[in-house]
C-alpha positions in Angstrom: -63.0 -123.4 -72.6 -61.8 -121.4 -69.6 -59.5 -118.6 -70.3 -55.9 -119.3 -69.1 -54.7 -117.0 -66.1 -52.4 -114.3 -67.4 -49.7 -113.6 -64.5 -46.2 -111.9 -63.8 -43.5 -113.0 -61.9 -41.3 -110.6 -59.7 -37.8 -111.7 -58.3 -35.7 -109.5 -56.0 -32.1 -109.9 -54.5 -30.6 -107.3 -52.0 -26.7 -106.6 -52.0 -26.3 -108.5 -48.5 -28.5 -111.6 -49.9 -26.6 -112.2 -53.3 -25.0 -115.2 -51.9 -28.4 -116.8 -50.5 -30.0 -119.8 -52.0 -32.6 -117.8 -53.7 -30.6 -115.8 -56.2 -32.3 -114.1 -59.0 -31.3 -117.1 -61.6 -32.9 -119.7 -58.9 -36.3 -117.5 -58.3 -36.9 -117.1 -62.2 -36.7 -120.9 -62.5 -38.9 -121.7 -59.8 -41.3 -118.9 -61.0 -41.4 -120.6 -64.7 -41.7 -124.2 -63.2 -44.7 -123.3 -60.9 -46.8 -121.6 -63.6 -46.1 -124.3 -65.9 -47.3 -126.6 -63.3 -50.6 -124.4 -62.9 -51.2 -123.9 -66.6 -50.8 -120.4 -66.2 -49.3 -118.0 -68.7 -46.0 -116.1 -67.4 -46.3 -112.9 -69.4 -43.2 -111.5 -68.0 -40.9 -111.7 -64.7 -40.0 -108.6 -63.5 -36.2 -108.2 -61.8 -34.7 -106.0 -59.2 -31.4 -106.9 -58.7 -29.3 -105.2 -55.7 -32.4 -103.6 -54.4 -33.5 -103.6 -50.6 -36.7 -104.9 -49.7 -37.1 -102.1 -46.9 -38.7 -99.8 -49.3 -40.7 -99.8 -52.7 -38.4 -97.5 -54.5 -37.4 -100.2 -56.8 -37.6 -99.6 -60.7 -38.8 -103.0 -61.7 -41.2 -103.3 -58.9 -42.9 -99.6 -60.2 -43.1 -101.1 -63.7 -44.8 -104.0 -63.0 -47.3 -101.9 -60.7 -48.1 -99.7 -63.8 -48.6 -102.6 -66.2 -51.1 -104.2 -63.1 -53.0 -100.7 -63.2 -54.1 -101.3 -66.8 -56.3 -104.0 -65.4 -54.7 -106.9 -67.7 -52.9 -109.0 -65.1 -54.8 -111.9 -63.3 -52.1 -112.5 -60.6 -48.5 -111.6 -59.2 -46.4 -114.5 -58.4 -43.2 -114.5 -56.1 -40.7 -117.3 -55.2 -41.0 -116.1 -51.4 -43.1 -113.4 -49.5 -40.1 -111.2 -48.4 -39.2 -110.9 -52.2 -42.1 -108.4 -52.6 -41.1 -106.4 -49.3 -39.7 -107.1 -45.9 -42.1 -104.1 -44.5 -45.3 -105.2 -43.0 -46.7 -101.9 -43.9 -45.6 -102.1 -47.7 -46.4 -105.6 -47.8 -50.1 -105.1 -47.2 -50.3 -101.8 -49.1 -48.9 -103.5 -52.3 -51.3 -106.5 -52.0 -54.5 -104.7 -50.8 -54.0 -101.4 -52.5 -52.0 -102.0 -55.6 -53.2 -105.6 -56.5 -56.3 -106.6 -55.0 -57.8 -103.2 -55.8 -57.1 -103.6 -59.6 -58.3 -107.4 -59.7 -55.1 -109.0 -59.3 -54.3 -111.6 -56.9 -51.0 -112.5 -55.4 -49.3 -115.9 -55.1 -46.1 -116.9 -53.0 -44.7 -120.3 -53.8 -42.4 -120.7 -51.0 -45.4 -120.1 -48.3 -48.1 -122.2 -50.5 -51.0 -119.8 -50.5 -52.6 -117.0 -52.7 -55.2 -114.1 -52.1 -57.8 -115.9 -54.1 -58.7 -117.8 -50.6 -59.8 -116.4 -47.2 -56.9 -118.5 -45.7 -54.4 -116.8 -48.0 -55.4 -113.7 -47.2 -55.1 -114.0 -43.5 -51.6 -115.8 -44.0 -50.4 -112.6 -45.8 -50.8 -110.4 -42.8 -49.4 -113.1 -40.5 -46.3 -113.8 -42.5 -45.6 -110.1 -43.4 -45.2 -109.6 -39.3 -42.4 -111.6 -39.6 -40.8 -110.2 -42.5 -41.1 -106.9 -40.6 -39.4 -108.7 -37.5 -36.5 -110.2 -39.6 -35.9 -106.6 -41.1 -35.9 -104.8 -37.7 -33.2 -107.5 -36.3 -31.1 -107.1 -39.2 -31.4 -103.1 -38.8 -30.9 -103.4 -35.1 -27.6 -105.6 -35.8 -26.4 -102.9 -38.3 -27.2 -100.1 -36.1 -25.4 -101.7 -33.2 -22.2 -102.4 -35.4 -22.3 -98.5 -36.3 -22.6 -97.3 -32.6 -19.5 -99.5 -32.2 -17.5 -98.0 -34.7 -18.5 -94.6 -33.8 -17.6 -95.0 -30.0 -14.0 -96.7 -31.5 -13.8 -93.1 -33.2 -14.4 -94.3 -36.7 -16.5 -92.3 -39.2 -19.4 -94.2 -40.5 -20.1 -92.5 -43.7 -18.8 -94.5 -46.0 -17.9 -92.9 -49.4 -19.6 -89.7 -48.4 -16.8 -88.2 -46.8 -17.0 -84.7 -45.5 -15.3 -82.0 -47.5 -11.7 -81.9 -46.3 -11.3 -85.6 -45.9 -10.9 -88.9 -48.2 -12.4 -92.1 -47.0 -9.5 -94.6 -47.3 -9.5 -98.0 -45.8 -12.3 -97.4 -43.3 -10.6 -94.0 -41.8 -10.8 -90.5 -42.8 -7.5 -89.0 -44.0 -6.9 -85.4 -44.6 -7.2 -84.0 -48.3 -5.0 -81.0 -48.1 -6.4 -79.2 -51.2 -10.0 -79.3 -49.4 -8.7 -79.0 -45.6 -7.4 -75.7 -46.7 -10.7 -74.4 -47.9 -12.2 -75.7 -44.6 -9.9 -73.5 -42.7 -10.5 -70.9 -44.9 -14.4 -71.2 -44.2 -13.6 -70.6 -40.6 -11.1 -67.7 -40.7 -13.4 -65.9 -43.2 -16.7 -66.4 -41.0 -15.0 -65.1 -37.9 -13.3 -62.3 -39.8 -16.9 -60.9 -40.7 -17.6 -62.6 -44.0 -21.1 -63.6 -45.0 -22.0 -67.4 -45.7 -22.8 -66.0 -49.3 -19.8 -64.2 -49.4 -17.8 -66.9 -48.3 -19.0 -69.6 -50.9 -18.6 -67.1 -53.7 -15.2 -66.3 -52.9 -14.4 -69.9 -52.6 -16.0 -71.0 -56.0 -13.8 -68.4 -57.4 -10.5 -69.5 -56.0 -10.9 -73.3 -56.2 -12.4 -75.9 -58.3 -14.3 -77.7 -55.4 -18.3 -77.0 -56.0 -19.4 -74.8 -52.9 -22.8 -73.5 -51.8 -24.3 -71.4 -49.0 -25.7 -74.6 -47.5 -22.3 -76.4 -47.5 -20.7 -73.5 -46.0 -23.1 -73.7 -43.1 -23.1 -77.5 -42.9 -19.1 -77.1 -42.5 -19.4 -74.6 -40.0 -21.5 -76.8 -37.9 -19.8 -80.2 -38.4 -17.9 -81.7 -35.4 -16.0 -83.8 -37.5 -13.4 -80.9 -38.2 -12.3 -81.0 -34.6 -11.9 -84.6 -34.5 -15.2 -85.7 -33.5 -17.6 -88.1 -35.0 -21.6 -88.6 -34.5 -23.8 -91.3 -34.6 -27.7 -91.2 -33.4 -27.1 -87.8 -31.8 -24.1 -89.2 -29.8 -20.7 -87.7 -30.1 -17.4 -89.4 -29.7 -13.6 -88.5 -29.9 -12.6 -89.4 -33.4 -9.8 -91.6 -34.6 -8.8 -89.1 -37.4 -6.7 -85.9 -37.5 -8.7 -82.5 -36.8 -8.6 -79.8 -39.2 -9.9 -77.0 -37.1 -9.0 -76.0 -33.3 -11.8 -76.6 -31.0 -11.7 -72.8 -29.9 -12.2 -71.9 -33.4 -14.8 -74.2 -34.1 -16.9 -73.1 -31.1 -16.2 -69.5 -31.4 -17.7 -69.8 -35.2 -20.8 -71.6 -33.7 -21.3 -69.1 -31.0 -21.6 -66.5 -33.7 -23.5 -68.8 -36.3 -26.2 -69.5 -33.3 -26.4 -65.8 -32.4 -29.8 -64.6 -32.7 -28.7 -61.1 -33.6 -26.8 -62.1 -36.5 -28.5 -61.5 -39.9 -27.0 -63.2 -42.9 -29.0 -60.4 -45.2 -26.6 -57.5 -44.0 -22.8 -56.9 -43.6 -23.1 -55.5 -40.0 -23.7 -57.4 -37.0 -22.7 -57.5 -33.3 -19.4 -58.2 -32.5 -18.3 -61.4 -31.1 -16.5 -61.8 -27.9 -13.8 -63.7 -29.7 -12.7 -60.8 -32.1 -11.4 -57.8 -30.5 -11.9 -54.6 -32.5 -8.5 -52.9 -31.8 -5.0 -53.7 -32.6 -3.5 -53.9 -29.4 -6.3 -55.2 -27.3 -5.0 -57.7 -24.7 -1.4 -56.4 -24.9 -1.2 -52.9 -23.0 -0.7 -53.0 -19.4 -0.2 -50.2 -16.9 3.2 -50.0 -15.3 1.7 -48.3 -12.4 -0.8 -50.5 -10.9 -0.7 -53.7 -12.9 -3.9 -53.6 -14.5 -4.7 -54.1 -18.2 -5.5 -51.2 -20.6 -8.8 -51.5 -22.3 -9.8 -49.6 -25.7 -13.0 -47.3 -25.7 -14.1 -43.9 -27.0 -10.8 -43.4 -29.0 -8.4 -44.2 -26.3 -6.4 -47.1 -24.4 -7.3 -46.6 -20.7 -6.1 -48.2 -17.7 -9.0 -50.2 -16.2 -8.1 -49.1 -12.5 -8.7 -45.4 -14.0 -11.4 -46.0 -16.3 -13.4 -48.1 -13.9 -15.6 -49.5 -16.6 -15.3 -53.1 -15.1 -15.0 -53.3 -11.6 -13.3 -56.7 -11.3 -10.6 -55.5 -13.4 -9.6 -52.5 -11.1 -6.3 -53.1 -9.3 -5.8 -49.7 -7.9 -8.9 -47.0 -7.8 -6.4 -44.4 -7.4 -4.3 -44.8 -10.4 -3.9 -41.7 -12.5 -1.7 -43.3 -15.3 -2.0 -41.4 -18.8 -4.8 -42.5 -21.4 -3.3 -42.8 -25.1 -5.0 -42.0 -28.1 -5.9 -45.5 -29.9 -4.1 -44.4 -33.2 -1.1 -42.8 -31.9 -0.2 -45.8 -29.8 -1.1 -48.3 -32.6 1.2 -46.2 -34.9 4.2 -46.1 -32.4 4.2 -49.6 -32.1 3.8 -50.7 -35.5 6.6 -48.3 -36.2 8.8 -50.2 -33.8 8.0 -53.5 -35.6 8.5 -51.9 -39.0 12.3 -50.6 -37.4 13.0 -54.3 -36.5 11.9 -55.6 -40.0 14.0 -53.4 -42.1 17.0 -52.7 -39.8 19.3 -55.5 -39.2 21.2 -53.6 -36.7 18.2 -52.9 -34.4 17.2 -56.4 -34.5 20.8 -57.6 -33.7 20.7 -55.0 -30.9 17.5 -56.3 -29.4 18.9 -59.7 -29.4 21.9 -58.7 -27.7 20.1 -56.7 -25.0 17.5 -59.4 -24.4 17.9 -61.1 -20.9 15.5 -63.9 -21.9 16.7 -67.5 -22.0 17.4 -68.1 -25.6 16.1 -71.5 -25.5 12.9 -73.1 -24.4 12.7 -76.7 -23.2 9.4 -78.0 -23.9 7.7 -80.4 -21.6 5.0 -81.7 -24.3 2.7 -83.7 -21.5 2.8 -80.6 -19.5 2.1 -78.1 -22.3 -0.8 -80.4 -23.9 -2.4 -80.7 -20.5 -2.3 -76.9 -20.2 -3.9 -76.4 -23.8 -6.6 -78.8 -22.7 -7.2 -76.8 -19.7 -7.5 -73.6 -21.6 -9.8 -75.1 -24.2 -12.2 -76.2 -21.4 -12.1 -72.7 -19.9 -12.8 -71.1 -23.2 -15.6 -73.4 -23.8 -17.0 -72.6 -20.1 -16.9 -68.7 -21.3 -18.6 -69.7 -24.4 -21.3 -71.2 -22.5 -21.1 -68.5 -20.2 -21.7 -65.6 -22.7 -24.5 -67.5 -24.5 -26.8 -68.1 -21.5 -26.1 -65.0 -19.1 -26.2 -61.4 -19.0 -22.3 -60.7 -18.2 -21.1 -57.8 -20.4 -19.2 -58.9 -23.5 -16.2 -56.9 -22.4 -15.4 -58.8 -19.2 -15.7 -62.5 -21.2 -13.7 -61.0 -24.1 -10.7 -60.1 -22.0 -10.6 -63.6 -20.7 -10.9 -65.4 -23.8 -8.2 -62.8 -25.4 -5.9 -63.8 -22.6 -6.4 -67.5 -22.9 -6.3 -67.6 -26.6 -2.7 -65.7 -26.5 -1.5 -68.1 -23.9 -2.7 -71.1 -26.1 -1.1 -69.7 -29.3 2.3 -69.2 -27.7 1.7 -73.0 -26.3 0.7 -74.3 -29.8 3.7 -72.5 -31.4 6.2 -74.5 -29.1 4.9 -77.8 -29.6 5.1 -77.1 -33.5 8.8 -76.9 -33.1 11.4 -79.5 -31.8 11.8 -80.0 -27.9 14.6 -77.3 -27.9 13.6 -74.0 -29.7 15.7 -71.2 -30.3 13.6 -68.6 -29.3 15.2 -66.2 -31.7 14.4 -68.3 -34.6 10.6 -68.2 -33.8 10.8 -64.3 -33.4 12.3 -64.0 -36.7 9.8 -66.4 -38.2 7.0 -64.3 -36.9 8.8 -61.3 -38.2 9.0 -62.4 -41.4 5.3 -63.3 -41.4 4.7 -59.9 -40.3 6.5 -58.5 -43.3 4.6 -60.9 -46.0 1.2 -59.9 -44.8 0.7 -57.3 -42.2 -0.6 -54.7 -44.4 -3.0 -56.8 -46.6 -4.4 -58.7 -43.3 -7.5 -57.8 -41.8 -7.4 -56.6 -37.8 -7.8 -60.4 -36.6 -4.9 -61.4 -38.3 -2.8 -58.3 -37.8 -3.4 -58.9 -34.0 -2.1 -62.5 -34.1 1.1 -61.3 -36.2 1.8 -58.6 -33.2 0.9 -60.8 -30.5 3.5 -63.4 -31.8 6.1 -60.6 -31.7 5.3 -58.9 -28.2 4.4 -60.1 -25.0 3.4 -56.8 -23.1 3.4 -53.2 -23.6 3.7 -51.3 -20.7 2.6 -47.8 -20.1 4.1 -45.3 -17.6 2.7 -41.8 -18.1 3.9 -41.0 -21.5 6.7 -43.6 -21.6 6.3 -47.0 -23.3 8.0 -50.2 -22.6 7.9 -53.0 -25.1 8.2 -56.7 -23.8 9.3 -58.5 -26.9 8.8 -62.4 -27.1 12.7 -62.8 -27.5 
């Protein structure tokens, strides 16, 4: 008497196909009925529920292949060819390399063929082509949908929201606890901390898990400036940014610098971080040129002649000021205002500036946008040209000061008491100046002082009041 065939069944349903006619239950019933009609012994039916047919990384499929490798299975039976795989390459590989090479035939009920016949083997190749075509069409439709969402400004990462955001109802919403960590990453990086130092510092201060790779990815991810990206195309996002674009681009210019070495704590200064406390604030009263800081002194550009384009009067003889002396004098004046209420009230009384600023929000936003573009062009210029760093640094510094002032206006109501802004800035100075690094100290001073005018041994401070 001829031995009966020992066969196994295989059934699969992907998440997208749960409601189709060939459910797991329907497939398994068809397999049982078919094997009974053929008088085959159905040893077991392997089931993968909720797995795509686009790859072979499926637990039940792998278990079935391991059993086949033992050489005890005569055939694998499926309800339909694409239940085995939707990939032409995977279909042929599974049948030829995993089944036939171990003496196991393949039978598909729906297509009515098996590999024990020449016609069945030919049909396997033909039908797997159509299975691949169907998969490609599904992929194309899915991809088009994701492209559409990206163009509309919506993030497509699903539950894998970037650090700093939660994914709620299809949109990115700022998670403030994580967002403050993201801001700290950029601030620490531009302040000179290494990527390793940043992730170690964050792990000590927060419960969020950080690594060096995560810090680097955050620094490079344009989602934090309100962008979304898909298939290398970047679009304006519908979500709220966490980082200003100028800060993001400055960080990436530093990150991509070939001179930067993470193994050391010293690296070339970037043009977005001035080395001196009063850089960009000191001006010559005689010729109108700015003062630069070098070799221990603040010097009028016209007199120093270090950068020709900044020279206003080549015959200017205004005095040089030792950096430490001028810094201490200015800080001393701010300290006096912060500790003496009478001095502050006297300054308010003597100020001839308008006490209220009318904010035209559309005009201010337009100017901020122009500043961002200008700084962006300067960053690109720095990266691709041999223009001296000092030239670009001065321009970026001036633009940054202007943007800080404009942004401060927008954060307040349409009618802003200038004295209130000044006192807020003075309060921030008192709370954090001594403990801050040079970049933060410069920002605090620039919120209080518009210009420092030098005329020989005389100093005049133009306060932002």
